[in-house]
N, CA, C and O atoms as a GROMACS GRO file, in nm:
protein
  608
    1MET      N    1  10.952   9.647  10.119
    1MET     CA    2  10.893   9.514  10.130
    1MET      C    3  11.001   9.412  10.091
    1MET      O    4  11.095   9.443  10.019
    2MET      N    5  10.984   9.291  10.142
    2MET     CA    6  11.079   9.185  10.111
    2MET      C    7  11.005   9.069  10.044
    2MET      O    8  10.904   9.019  10.094
    3ASN      N    9  11.058   9.028   9.929
    3ASN     CA   10  11.007   8.910   9.860
    3ASN      C   11  11.084   8.791   9.916
    3ASN      O   12  11.204   8.778   9.892
    4ARG      N   13  11.017   8.704   9.991
    4ARG     CA   14  11.083   8.594  10.060
    4ARG      C   15  11.111   8.480   9.962
    4ARG      O   16  11.026   8.396   9.936
    5VAL      N   17  11.232   8.480   9.909
    5VAL     CA   18  11.270   8.379   9.810
    5VAL      C   19  11.403   8.311   9.842
    5VAL      O   20  11.451   8.231   9.762
    6ARG      N   21  11.466   8.340   9.956
    6ARG     CA   22  11.601   8.292   9.984
    6ARG      C   23  11.609   8.175  10.083
    6ARG      O   24  11.695   8.089  10.067
    7LYS      N   25  11.523   8.171  10.184
    7LYS     CA   26  11.535   8.071  10.290
    7LYS      C   27  11.474   7.937  10.248
    7LYS      O   28  11.373   7.932  10.178
    8GLN      N   29  11.537   7.829  10.291
    8GLN     CA   30  11.484   7.695  10.270
    8GLN      C   31  11.368   7.670  10.368
    8GLN      O   32  11.371   7.719  10.481
    9ASN      N   33  11.269   7.595  10.324
    9ASN     CA   34  11.155   7.558  10.409
    9ASN      C   35  11.092   7.678  10.478
    9ASN      O   36  11.065   7.675  10.598
   10ASP      N   37  11.068   7.783  10.403
   10ASP     CA   38  11.017   7.909  10.455
   10ASP      C   39  10.865   7.914  10.438
   10ASP      O   40  10.815   7.905  10.326
   11GLU      N   41  10.791   7.928  10.549
   11GLU     CA   42  10.645   7.938  10.540
   11GLU      C   43  10.603   8.063  10.463
   11GLU      O   44  10.488   8.071  10.417
   12ASN      N   45  10.692   8.159  10.447
   12ASN     CA   46  10.664   8.282  10.372
   12ASN      C   47  10.714   8.276  10.227
   12ASN      O   48  10.710   8.377  10.156
   13GLN      N   49  10.759   8.161  10.182
   13GLN     CA   50  10.818   8.146  10.048
   13GLN      C   51  10.730   8.208   9.940
   13GLN      O   52  10.612   8.174   9.926
   14GLY      N   53  10.788   8.301   9.863
   14GLY     CA   54  10.718   8.364   9.751
   14GLY      C   55  10.627   8.478   9.790
   14GLY      O   56  10.574   8.545   9.701
   15LYS      N   57  10.607   8.503   9.917
   15LYS     CA   58  10.522   8.613   9.963
   15LYS      C   59  10.605   8.739   9.981
   15LYS      O   60  10.726   8.733  10.003
   16TRP      N   61  10.539   8.852   9.973
   16TRP     CA   62  10.599   8.981  10.005
   16TRP      C   63  10.555   9.015  10.147
   16TRP      O   64  10.436   9.012  10.179
   17ILE      N   65  10.652   9.047  10.232
   17ILE     CA   66  10.623   9.081  10.371
   17ILE      C   67  10.708   9.201  10.410
   17ILE      O   68  10.802   9.238  10.339
   18GLY      N   69  10.677   9.260  10.523
   18GLY     CA   70  10.760   9.365  10.577
   18GLY      C   71  10.883   9.304  10.644
   18GLY      O   72  10.886   9.183  10.669
   19VAL      N   73  10.980   9.386  10.674
   19VAL     CA   74  11.099   9.336  10.744
   19VAL      C   75  11.067   9.323  10.892
   19VAL      O   76  10.979   9.393  10.944
   20GLY      N   77  11.138   9.234  10.959
   20GLY     CA   78  11.115   9.213  11.101
   20GLY      C   79  11.164   9.076  11.141
   20GLY      O   80  11.229   9.007  11.063
   21GLY      N   81  11.133   9.037  11.262
   21GLY     CA   82  11.177   8.907  11.309
   21GLY      C   83  11.138   8.884  11.452
   21GLY      O   84  11.050   8.951  11.507
   22HIS      N   85  11.203   8.787  11.513
   22HIS     CA   86  11.170   8.745  11.648
   22HIS      C   87  11.258   8.813  11.752
   22HIS      O   88  11.373   8.848  11.727
   23LEU      N   89  11.200   8.831  11.870
   23LEU     CA   90  11.274   8.888  11.983
   23LEU      C   91  11.388   8.796  12.023
   23LEU      O   92  11.373   8.674  12.026
   24GLU      N   93  11.500   8.856  12.053
   24GLU     CA   94  11.610   8.782  12.114
   24GLU      C   95  11.598   8.795  12.265
   24GLU      O   96  11.523   8.879  12.314
   25GLU      N   97  11.670   8.712  12.339
   25GLU     CA   98  11.662   8.712  12.484
   25GLU      C   99  11.690   8.851  12.540
   25GLU      O  100  11.785   8.918  12.499
   26ASP      N  101  11.605   8.893  12.634
   26ASP     CA  102  11.617   9.022  12.705
   26ASP      C  103  11.596   9.143  12.615
   26ASP      O  104  11.635   9.254  12.652
   27GLU      N  105  11.534   9.125  12.499
   27GLU     CA  106  11.515   9.234  12.404
   27GLU      C  107  11.370   9.284  12.411
   27GLU      O  108  11.278   9.204  12.425
   28SER      N  109  11.351   9.415  12.402
   28SER     CA  110  11.217   9.473  12.393
   28SER      C  111  11.173   9.471  12.247
   28SER      O  112  11.257   9.454  12.158
   29PRO      N  113  11.042   9.488  12.219
   29PRO     CA  114  10.998   9.495  12.080
   29PRO      C  115  11.067   9.609  12.003
   29PRO      O  116  11.097   9.594  11.884
   30GLU      N  117  11.092   9.722  12.069
   30GLU     CA  118  11.156   9.836  12.002
   30GLU      C  119  11.302   9.804  11.968
   30GLU      O  120  11.350   9.840  11.861
   31GLU      N  121  11.371   9.739  12.060
   31GLU     CA  122  11.509   9.698  12.032
   31GLU      C  123  11.512   9.596  11.918
   31GLU      O  124  11.601   9.599  11.833
   32CYS      N  125  11.414   9.508  11.918
   32CYS     CA  126  11.406   9.405  11.813
   32CYS      C  127  11.387   9.468  11.676
   32CYS      O  128  11.457   9.432  11.582
   33ILE      N  129  11.293   9.561  11.662
   33ILE     CA  130  11.266   9.617  11.529
   33ILE      C  131  11.385   9.697  11.479
   33ILE      O  132  11.416   9.694  11.360
   34ARG      N  133  11.452   9.768  11.569
   34ARG     CA  134  11.571   9.842  11.526
   34ARG      C  135  11.680   9.746  11.479
   34ARG      O  136  11.742   9.769  11.376
   35ARG      N  137  11.703   9.638  11.554
   35ARG     CA  138  11.804   9.540  11.515
   35ARG      C  139  11.767   9.470  11.385
   35ARG      O  140  11.851   9.456  11.296
   36GLU      N  141  11.641   9.425  11.373
   36GLU     CA  142  11.599   9.352  11.253
   36GLU      C  143  11.607   9.439  11.128
   36GLU      O  144  11.651   9.392  11.023
   37VAL      N  145  11.565   9.564  11.137
   37VAL     CA  146  11.572   9.653  11.020
   37VAL      C  147  11.717   9.670  10.978
   37VAL      O  148  11.748   9.665  10.859
   38LEU      N  149  11.806   9.691  11.073
   38LEU     CA  150  11.948   9.707  11.041
   38LEU      C  151  12.004   9.579  10.979
   38LEU      O  152  12.072   9.585  10.877
   39GLU      N  153  11.976   9.464  11.040
   39GLU     CA  154  12.028   9.337  10.988
   39GLU      C  155  11.977   9.306  10.848
   39GLU      O  156  12.053   9.263  10.762
   40GLU      N  157  11.848   9.329  10.825
   40GLU     CA  158  11.788   9.289  10.697
   40GLU      C  159  11.805   9.391  10.587
   40GLU      O  160  11.813   9.354  10.470
   41THR      N  161  11.812   9.520  10.622
   41THR     CA  162  11.815   9.622  10.517
   41THR      C  163  11.945   9.702  10.511
   41THR      O  164  11.977   9.759  10.407
   42GLY      N  165  12.020   9.706  10.621
   42GLY     CA  166  12.139   9.789  10.628
   42GLY      C  167  12.110   9.932  10.671
   42GLY      O  168  12.203  10.011  10.688
   43ALA      N  169  11.983   9.967  10.690
   43ALA     CA  170  11.944  10.103  10.731
   43ALA      C  171  11.920  10.108  10.881
   43ALA      O  172  11.886  10.007  10.944
   44ARG      N  173  11.938  10.226  10.938
   44ARG     CA  174  11.913  10.248  11.082
   44ARG      C  175  11.781  10.322  11.099
   44ARG      O  176  11.758  10.428  11.039
   45LEU      N  177  11.694  10.266  11.183
   45LEU     CA  178  11.570  10.335  11.215
   45LEU      C  179  11.602  10.458  11.299
   45LEU      O  180  11.676  10.450  11.397
   46THR      N  181  11.546  10.572  11.259
   46THR     CA  182  11.564  10.696  11.334
   46THR      C  183  11.436  10.734  11.408
   46THR      O  184  11.440  10.807  11.507
   47GLN      N  185  11.322  10.685  11.358
   47GLN     CA  186  11.193  10.707  11.423
   47GLN      C  187  11.111  10.581  11.404
   47GLN      O  188  11.123  10.513  11.302
   48TRP      N  189  11.029  10.549  11.503
   48TRP     CA  190  10.940  10.434  11.490
   48TRP      C  191  10.820  10.457  11.579
   48TRP      O  192  10.826  10.529  11.678
   49LYS      N  193  10.710  10.394  11.540
   49LYS     CA  194  10.585  10.408  11.614
   49LYS      C  195  10.513  10.275  11.610
   49LYS      O  196  10.497  10.214  11.503
   50LEU      N  197  10.469  10.230  11.727
   50LEU     CA  198  10.388  10.109  11.734
   50LEU      C  199  10.252  10.138  11.674
   50LEU      O  200  10.182  10.229  11.719
   51ARG      N  201  10.214  10.061  11.572
   51ARG     CA  202  10.089  10.086  11.501
   51ARG      C  203   9.985   9.978  11.525
   51ARG      O  204   9.865  10.003  11.514
   52GLY      N  205  10.031   9.857  11.557
   52GLY     CA  206   9.935   9.750  11.575
   52GLY      C  207   9.994   9.632  11.650
   52GLY      O  208  10.115   9.610  11.651
   53ILE      N  209   9.905   9.557  11.713
   53ILE     CA  210   9.941   9.430  11.774
   53ILE      C  211   9.860   9.324  11.701
   53ILE      O  212   9.737   9.327  11.701
   54LEU      N  213   9.931   9.232  11.638
   54LEU     CA  214   9.866   9.127  11.559
   54LEU      C  215   9.875   8.995  11.634
   54LEU      O  216   9.983   8.956  11.679
   55THR      N  217   9.763   8.926  11.647
   55THR     CA  218   9.760   8.793  11.705
   55THR      C  219   9.727   8.696  11.592
   55THR      O  220   9.618   8.700  11.536
   56PHE      N  221   9.821   8.609  11.561
   56PHE     CA  222   9.804   8.510  11.455
   56PHE      C  223   9.766   8.377  11.518
   56PHE      O  224   9.837   8.327  11.605
   57ILE      N  225   9.656   8.319  11.474
   57ILE     CA  226   9.617   8.184  11.512
   57ILE      C  227   9.654   8.096  11.394
   57ILE      O  228   9.590   8.101  11.288
   58LEU      N  229   9.758   8.014  11.414
   58LEU     CA  230   9.820   7.938  11.304
   58LEU      C  231   9.836   7.791  11.345
   58LEU      O  232   9.939   7.754  11.401
   59PRO      N  233   9.737   7.706  11.317
   59PRO     CA  234   9.747   7.566  11.360
   59PRO      C  235   9.868   7.493  11.304
   59PRO      O  236   9.918   7.401  11.369
   60ASP      N  237   9.917   7.530  11.186
   60ASP     CA  238  10.031   7.460  11.126
   60ASP      C  239  10.164   7.500  11.189
   60ASP      O  240  10.257   7.419  11.191
   61TRP      N  241  10.176   7.621  11.240
   61TRP     CA  242  10.305   7.671  11.286
   61TRP      C  243  10.306   7.712  11.433
   61TRP      O  244  10.413   7.738  11.488
   62GLY      N  245  10.193   7.719  11.496
   62GLY     CA  246  10.185   7.768  11.633
   62GLY      C  247  10.143   7.914  11.632
   62GLY      O  248  10.179   7.990  11.543
   63ASN      N  249  10.067   7.953  11.732
   63ASN     CA  250  10.017   8.090  11.740
   63ASN      C  251  10.133   8.184  11.772
   63ASN      O  252  10.231   8.146  11.835
   64GLU      N  253  10.118   8.308  11.728
   64GLU     CA  254  10.219   8.407  11.760
   64GLU      C  255  10.158   8.545  11.766
   64GLU      O  256  10.052   8.572  11.709
   65MET      N  257  10.229   8.633  11.835
   65MET     CA  258  10.189   8.773  11.846
   65MET      C  259  10.298   8.857  11.781
   65MET      O  260  10.417   8.832  11.801
   66THR      N  261  10.256   8.957  11.704
   66THR     CA  262  10.349   9.044  11.633
   66THR      C  263  10.320   9.189  11.669
   66THR      O  264  10.204   9.230  11.678
   67PHE      N  265  10.426   9.264  11.691
   67PHE     CA  266  10.415   9.408  11.711
   67PHE      C  267  10.444   9.473  11.577
   67PHE      O  268  10.550   9.450  11.518
   68LEU      N  269  10.352   9.554  11.529
   68LEU     CA  270  10.362   9.614  11.396
   68LEU      C  271  10.401   9.761  11.410
   68LEU      O  272  10.332   9.840  11.473
   69TYR      N  273  10.515   9.796  11.349
   69TYR     CA  274  10.568   9.931  11.356
   69TYR      C  275  10.577   9.992  11.217
   69TYR      O  276  10.592   9.922  11.117
   70THR      N  277  10.568  10.124  11.212
   70THR     CA  278  10.610  10.200  11.095
   70THR      C  279  10.722  10.292  11.143
   70THR      O  280  10.732  10.321  11.262
   71GLY      N  281  10.804  10.338  11.051
   71GLY     CA  282  10.914  10.422  11.094
   71GLY      C  283  10.985  10.489  10.979
   71GLY      O  284  10.947  10.476  10.863
   72LYS      N  285  11.088  10.561  11.015
   72LYS     CA  286  11.175  10.627  10.919
   72LYS      C  287  11.316  10.577  10.943
   72LYS      O  288  11.356  10.553  11.057
   73ALA      N  289  11.390  10.561  10.835
   73ALA     CA  290  11.526  10.509  10.845
   73ALA      C  291  11.621  10.595  10.765
   73ALA      O  292  11.580  10.670  10.676
   74GLU      N  293  11.748  10.584  10.799
   74GLU     CA  294  11.850  10.651  10.719
   74GLU      C  295  11.956  10.549  10.682
   74GLU      O  296  11.980  10.451  10.752
   75GLY      N  297  12.019  10.576  10.569
   75GLY     CA  298  12.120  10.484  10.518
   75GLY      C  299  12.068  10.419  10.391
   75GLY      O  300  11.949  10.421  10.361
   76ASP      N  301  12.161  10.361  10.317
   76ASP     CA  302  12.124  10.295  10.193
   76ASP      C  303  12.063  10.159  10.222
   76ASP      O  304  12.114  10.082  10.303
   77ILE      N  305  11.955  10.131  10.154
   77ILE     CA  306  11.887  10.002  10.166
   77ILE      C  307  11.951   9.907  10.066
   77ILE      O  308  11.958   9.936   9.946
   78ARG      N  309  11.997   9.793  10.115
   78ARG     CA  310  12.052   9.695  10.022
   78ARG      C  311  11.937   9.625   9.950
   78ARG      O  312  11.823   9.626   9.997
   79GLU      N  313  11.967   9.566   9.836
   79GLU     CA  314  11.863   9.502   9.757
   79GLU      C  315  11.837   9.358   9.799
   79GLU      O  316  11.727   9.306   9.778
   80GLU      N  317  11.936   9.293   9.858
   80GLU     CA  318  11.919   9.154   9.894
   80GLU      C  319  11.967   9.130  10.037
   80GLU      O  320  12.056   9.200  10.087
   81CYS      N  321  11.908   9.031  10.100
   81CYS     CA  322  11.956   8.984  10.230
   81CYS      C  323  11.939   8.832  10.229
   81CYS      O  324  11.894   8.775  10.130
   82ASP      N  325  11.974   8.768  10.339
   82ASP     CA  326  11.970   8.622  10.346
   82ASP      C  327  11.829   8.566  10.328
   82ASP      O  328  11.812   8.450  10.290
   83GLU      N  329  11.727   8.648  10.354
   83GLU     CA  330  11.590   8.598  10.353
   83GLU      C  331  11.514   8.631  10.225
   83GLU      O  332  11.414   8.566  10.195
   84GLY      N  333  11.560   8.730  10.148
   84GLY     CA  334  11.485   8.765  10.029
   84GLY      C  335  11.540   8.886   9.958
   84GLY      O  336  11.651   8.931   9.985
   85ILE      N  337  11.459   8.937   9.868
   85ILE     CA  338  11.494   9.054   9.787
   85ILE      C  339  11.414   9.172   9.839
   85ILE      O  340  11.292   9.165   9.851
   86LEU      N  341  11.484   9.282   9.870
   86LEU     CA  342  11.421   9.402   9.922
   86LEU      C  343  11.390   9.498   9.808
   86LEU      O  344  11.469   9.515   9.715
   87GLN      N  345  11.273   9.562   9.816
   87GLN     CA  346  11.235   9.657   9.713
   87GLN      C  347  11.136   9.758   9.771
   87GLN      O  348  11.044   9.721   9.844
   88TRP      N  349  11.156   9.886   9.738
   88TRP     CA  350  11.057   9.987   9.771
   88TRP      C  351  10.938   9.967   9.679
   88TRP      O  352  10.955   9.961   9.557
   89ILE      N  353  10.820   9.957   9.734
   89ILE     CA  354  10.698   9.937   9.657
   89ILE      C  355  10.606  10.056   9.685
   89ILE      O  356  10.581  10.088   9.801
   90PRO      N  357  10.557  10.124   9.580
   90PRO     CA  358  10.461  10.232   9.605
   90PRO      C  359  10.339  10.178   9.680
   90PRO      O  360  10.290  10.069   9.651
   91LYS      N  361  10.291  10.255   9.777
   91LYS     CA  362  10.179  10.211   9.861
   91LYS      C  363  10.060  10.164   9.779
   91LYS      O  364   9.994  10.067   9.815
   92GLU      N  365  10.033  10.231   9.669
   92GLU     CA  366   9.915  10.196   9.589
   92GLU      C  367   9.933  10.063   9.514
   92GLU      O  368   9.835  10.011   9.459
   93ARG      N  369  10.054  10.007   9.511
   93ARG     CA  370  10.077   9.880   9.441
   93ARG      C  371  10.094   9.760   9.535
   93ARG      O  372  10.099   9.646   9.490
   94ILE      N  373  10.104   9.786   9.664
   94ILE     CA  374  10.131   9.678   9.758
   94ILE      C  375  10.023   9.569   9.753
   94ILE      O  376  10.056   9.451   9.756
   95MET      N  377   9.898   9.607   9.744
   95MET     CA  378   9.791   9.508   9.746
   95MET      C  379   9.790   9.420   9.620
   95MET      O  380   9.720   9.319   9.618
   96ASP      N  381   9.865   9.456   9.517
   96ASP     CA  382   9.875   9.375   9.395
   96ASP      C  383   9.979   9.264   9.409
   96ASP      O  384   9.987   9.176   9.322
   97LEU      N  385  10.058   9.265   9.515
   97LEU     CA  386  10.165   9.167   9.535
   97LEU      C  387  10.110   9.038   9.594
   97LEU      O  388  10.001   9.038   9.652
   98PRO      N  389  10.183   8.926   9.581
   98PRO     CA  390  10.144   8.804   9.652
   98PRO      C  391  10.168   8.824   9.802
   98PRO      O  392  10.282   8.826   9.848
   99LEU      N  393  10.060   8.838   9.877
   99LEU     CA  394  10.063   8.864  10.020
   99LEU      C  395   9.986   8.756  10.094
   99LEU      O  396   9.904   8.685  10.035
  100TRP      N  397  10.012   8.744  10.223
  100TRP     CA  398   9.924   8.665  10.307
  100TRP      C  399   9.789   8.735  10.312
  100TRP      O  400   9.784   8.858  10.312
  101GLU      N  401   9.681   8.659  10.316
  101GLU     CA  402   9.547   8.720  10.317
  101GLU      C  403   9.527   8.808  10.440
  101GLU      O  404   9.459   8.910  10.432
  102GLY      N  405   9.583   8.770  10.554
  102GLY     CA  406   9.572   8.854  10.673
  102GLY      C  407   9.641   8.988  10.656
  102GLY      O  408   9.597   9.088  10.713
  103ASP      N  409   9.750   8.991  10.577
  103ASP     CA  410   9.818   9.118  10.549
  103ASP      C  411   9.725   9.212  10.473
  103ASP      O  412   9.736   9.334  10.485
  104ARG      N  413   9.636   9.156  10.395
  104ARG     CA  414   9.540   9.238  10.319
  104ARG      C  415   9.438   9.305  10.411
  104ARG      O  416   9.369   9.398  10.370
  105VAL      N  417   9.428   9.257  10.534
  105VAL     CA  418   9.342   9.321  10.634
  105VAL      C  419   9.418   9.433  10.704
  105VAL      O  420   9.366   9.544  10.716
  106PHE      N  421   9.541   9.406  10.752
  106PHE     CA  422   9.609   9.509  10.833
  106PHE      C  423   9.680   9.616  10.752
  106PHE      O  424   9.694   9.728  10.801
  107LEU      N  425   9.725   9.587  10.630
  107LEU     CA  426   9.794   9.692  10.554
  107LEU      C  427   9.706   9.814  10.528
  107LEU      O  428   9.754   9.926  10.544
  108PRO      N  429   9.578   9.798  10.489
  108PRO     CA  430   9.494   9.918  10.474
  108PRO      C  431   9.473   9.994  10.605
  108PRO      O  432   9.456  10.116  10.604
  109LEU      N  433   9.474   9.922  10.718
  109LEU     CA  434   9.459   9.991  10.846
  109LEU      C  435   9.574  10.089  10.871
  109LEU      O  436   9.555  10.193  10.934
  110LEU      N  437   9.692  10.055  10.822
  110LEU     CA  438   9.806  10.146  10.837
  110LEU      C  439   9.783  10.276  10.760
  110LEU      O  440   9.840  10.379  10.795
  111GLN      N  441   9.701  10.271  10.656
  111GLN     CA  442   9.673  10.390  10.576
  111GLN      C  443   9.557  10.472  10.632
  111GLN      O  444   9.549  10.592  10.608
  112THR      N  445   9.467  10.407  10.708
  112THR     CA  446   9.344  10.474  10.748
  112THR      C  447   9.336  10.506  10.896
  112THR      O  448   9.250  10.583  10.938
  113ARG      N  449   9.425  10.448  10.977
  113ARG     CA  450   9.419  10.471  11.122
  113ARG      C  451   9.550  10.526  11.174
  113ARG      O  452   9.658  10.488  11.128
  114GLU      N  453   9.539  10.615  11.270
  114GLU     CA  454   9.657  10.672  11.334
  114GLU      C  455   9.685  10.604  11.468
  114GLU      O  456   9.798  10.604  11.516
  115ASP      N  457   9.580  10.546  11.528
  115ASP     CA  458   9.596  10.484  11.658
  115ASP      C  459   9.654  10.343  11.645
  115ASP      O  460   9.666  10.289  11.535
  116CYS      N  461   9.689  10.287  11.758
  116CYS     CA  462   9.740  10.150  11.762
  116CYS      C  463   9.620  10.056  11.769
  116CYS      O  464   9.536  10.071  11.857
  117PHE      N  465   9.611   9.962  11.678
  117PHE     CA  466   9.499   9.869  11.674
  117PHE      C  467   9.543   9.730  11.715
  117PHE      O  468   9.661   9.696  11.714
  118SER      N  469   9.445   9.649  11.752
  118SER     CA  470   9.467   9.508  11.784
  118SER      C  471   9.388   9.426  11.684
  118SER      O  472   9.268   9.444  11.668
  119LEU      N  473   9.457   9.334  11.617
  119LEU     CA  474   9.394   9.255  11.512
  119LEU      C  475   9.425   9.107  11.533
  119LEU      O  476   9.541   9.068  11.544
  120LYS      N  477   9.320   9.026  11.539
  120LYS     CA  478   9.335   8.881  11.550
  120LYS      C  479   9.307   8.821  11.412
  120LYS      O  480   9.201   8.843  11.354
  121LEU      N  481   9.404   8.744  11.362
  121LEU     CA  482   9.394   8.683  11.230
  121LEU      C  483   9.394   8.531  11.248
  121LEU      O  484   9.488   8.475  11.304
  122VAL      N  485   9.288   8.465  11.201
  122VAL     CA  486   9.272   8.322  11.223
  122VAL      C  487   9.287   8.247  11.091
  122VAL      O  488   9.215   8.272  10.994
  123TYR      N  489   9.383   8.155  11.091
  123TYR     CA  490   9.406   8.066  10.978
  123TYR      C  491   9.369   7.925  11.019
  123TYR      O  492   9.371   7.893  11.138
  124GLU      N  493   9.335   7.841  10.923
  124GLU     CA  494   9.310   7.700  10.952
  124GLU      C  495   9.428   7.617  10.903
  124GLU      O  496   9.516   7.669  10.835
  125LYS      N  497   9.429   7.488  10.936
  125LYS     CA  498   9.536   7.401  10.886
  125LYS      C  499   9.545   7.413  10.735
  125LYS      O  500   9.442   7.423  10.667
  126GLY      N  501   9.665   7.414  10.683
  126GLY     CA  502   9.685   7.433  10.540
  126GLY      C  503   9.707   7.578  10.502
  126GLY      O  504   9.739   7.608  10.386
  127GLY      N  505   9.690   7.670  10.598
  127GLY     CA  506   9.721   7.810  10.574
  127GLY      C  507   9.609   7.894  10.516
  127GLY      O  508   9.633   8.008  10.477
  128ARG      N  509   9.486   7.842  10.510
  128ARG     CA  510   9.375   7.921  10.457
  128ARG      C  511   9.326   8.019  10.563
  128ARG      O  512   9.299   7.980  10.677
  129PHE      N  513   9.316   8.146  10.525
  129PHE     CA  514   9.268   8.253  10.613
  129PHE      C  515   9.118   8.242  10.625
  129PHE      O  516   9.048   8.236  10.524
  130VAL      N  517   9.066   8.239  10.750
  130VAL     CA  518   8.922   8.218  10.766
  130VAL      C  519   8.848   8.334  10.830
  130VAL      O  520   8.732   8.358  10.796
  131ARG      N  521   8.911   8.408  10.923
  131ARG     CA  522   8.838   8.517  10.986
  131ARG      C  523   8.934   8.608  11.063
  131ARG      O  524   9.050   8.575  11.085
  132TYR      N  525   8.881   8.723  11.102
  132TYR     CA  526   8.959   8.817  11.182
  132TYR      C  527   8.867   8.895  11.273
  132TYR      O  528   8.746   8.900  11.251
  133SER      N  529   8.925   8.955  11.376
  133SER     CA  530   8.851   9.051  11.458
  133SER      C  531   8.944   9.169  11.485
  133SER      O  532   9.064   9.153  11.504
  134LEU      N  533   8.885   9.286  11.486
  134LEU     CA  534   8.960   9.410  11.503
  134LEU      C  535   8.919   9.476  11.634
  134LEU      O  536   8.801   9.498  11.659
  135ASP      N  537   9.018   9.506  11.716
  135ASP     CA  538   8.997   9.575  11.844
  135ASP      C  539   8.895   9.503  11.932
  135ASP      O  540   8.816   9.567  12.002
  136GLY      N  541   8.897   9.370  11.928
  136GLY     CA  542   8.810   9.291  12.016
  136GLY      C  543   8.664   9.290  11.976
  136GLY      O  544   8.580   9.242  12.052
  137GLN      N  545   8.632   9.341  11.857
  137GLN     CA  546   8.493   9.344  11.811
  137GLN      C  547   8.455   9.208  11.752
  137GLN      O  548   8.537   9.116  11.749
  138ALA      N  549   8.334   9.197  11.704
  138ALA     CA  550   8.283   9.073  11.646
  138ALA      C  551   8.374   9.026  11.534
  138ALA      O  552   8.432   9.106  11.461
  139GLU      N  553   8.386   8.895  11.522
  139GLU     CA  554   8.472   8.839  11.418
  139GLU      C  555   8.408   8.857  11.282
  139GLU      O  556   8.286   8.852  11.266
  140CYS      N  557   8.494   8.877  11.183
  140CYS     CA  558   8.452   8.896  11.045
  140CYS      C  559   8.503   8.779  10.963
  140CYS      O  560   8.616   8.734  10.982
  141ALA      N  561   8.421   8.730  10.873
  141ALA     CA  562   8.466   8.626  10.783
  141ALA      C  563   8.561   8.686  10.681
  141ALA      O  564   8.540   8.799  10.636
  142ALA      N  565   8.662   8.614  10.645
  142ALA     CA  566   8.758   8.661  10.545
  142ALA      C  567   8.698   8.640  10.407
  142ALA      O  568   8.616   8.549  10.393
  143PRO      N  569   8.732   8.718  10.305
  143PRO     CA  570   8.829   8.827  10.310
  143PRO      C  571   8.768   8.961  10.346
  143PRO      O  572   8.844   9.054  10.373
  144GLY      N  573   8.638   8.978  10.348
  144GLY     CA  574   8.580   9.108  10.378
  144GLY      C  575   8.489   9.100  10.499
  144GLY      O  576   8.466   8.992  10.553
  145CYS      N  577   8.437   9.212  10.540
  145CYS     CA  578   8.348   9.217  10.656
  145CYS      C  579   8.229   9.303  10.621
  145CYS      O  580   8.243   9.407  10.556
  146ASP      N  581   8.111   9.260  10.663
  146ASP     CA  582   7.993   9.340  10.635
  146ASP      C  583   7.924   9.386  10.764
  146ASP      O  584   7.805   9.417  10.763
  147HIS      N  585   7.998   9.391  10.875
  147HIS     CA  586   7.938   9.440  11.000
  147HIS      C  587   7.908   9.588  10.985
  147HIS      O  588   7.996   9.669  10.956
  148GLU      N  589   7.782   9.623  11.005
  148GLU     CA  590   7.744   9.764  10.997
  148GLU      C  591   7.799   9.840  11.117
  148GLU      O  592   7.798   9.790  11.230
  149GLY      N  593   7.848   9.961  11.091
  149GLY     CA  594   7.896  10.047  11.198
  149GLY      C  595   8.035  10.011  11.249
  149GLY      O  596   8.085  10.075  11.341
  150THR      N  597   8.097   9.910  11.190
  150THR     CA  598   8.232   9.872  11.233
  150THR      C  599   8.330   9.922  11.128
  150THR      O  600   8.315   9.891  11.010
  151GLU      N  601   8.428   9.997  11.171
  151GLU     CA  602   8.527  10.048  11.076
  151GLU      C  603   8.638   9.946  11.057
  151GLU      O  604   8.705   9.910  11.153
  152HIS      N  605   8.658   9.900  10.937
  152HIS     CA  606   8.777   9.827  10.899
  152HIS      C  607   8.806   9.856  10.754
  152HIS      O  608   8.903   9.804  10.699
   0.00000   0.00000   0.00000
């Protein structure tokens, strides 16, 4: 995980997030994740799997779509990069970190689902998380969902 404390005017300032970034011209999502992991951590991905497609509705910053991967890497992980401080965090402690509220929805899915999921995360102006929908099902109010028969 990366504690975003290095960049100026960073919408992720002070939050813990996974490594990653934006596609460069003519780049596939798989090429992007391999490049971003290498640039940010110094490690080379040797295996990767698409785990989720995240659609962020962000009135303050513009909507975006994210491809969520898990993988295995080799090489030494550096502790710092231009964007923040890198640290291995035990899975059971991740939810105790300062995270985006939408991350609190998709991170558990990585532990409970093997398939690739689609998750829509809706924020309002000011960055408050308001609702989400999983795999095109009915929207759930944040932070929890009480839809019967719906797995999340």
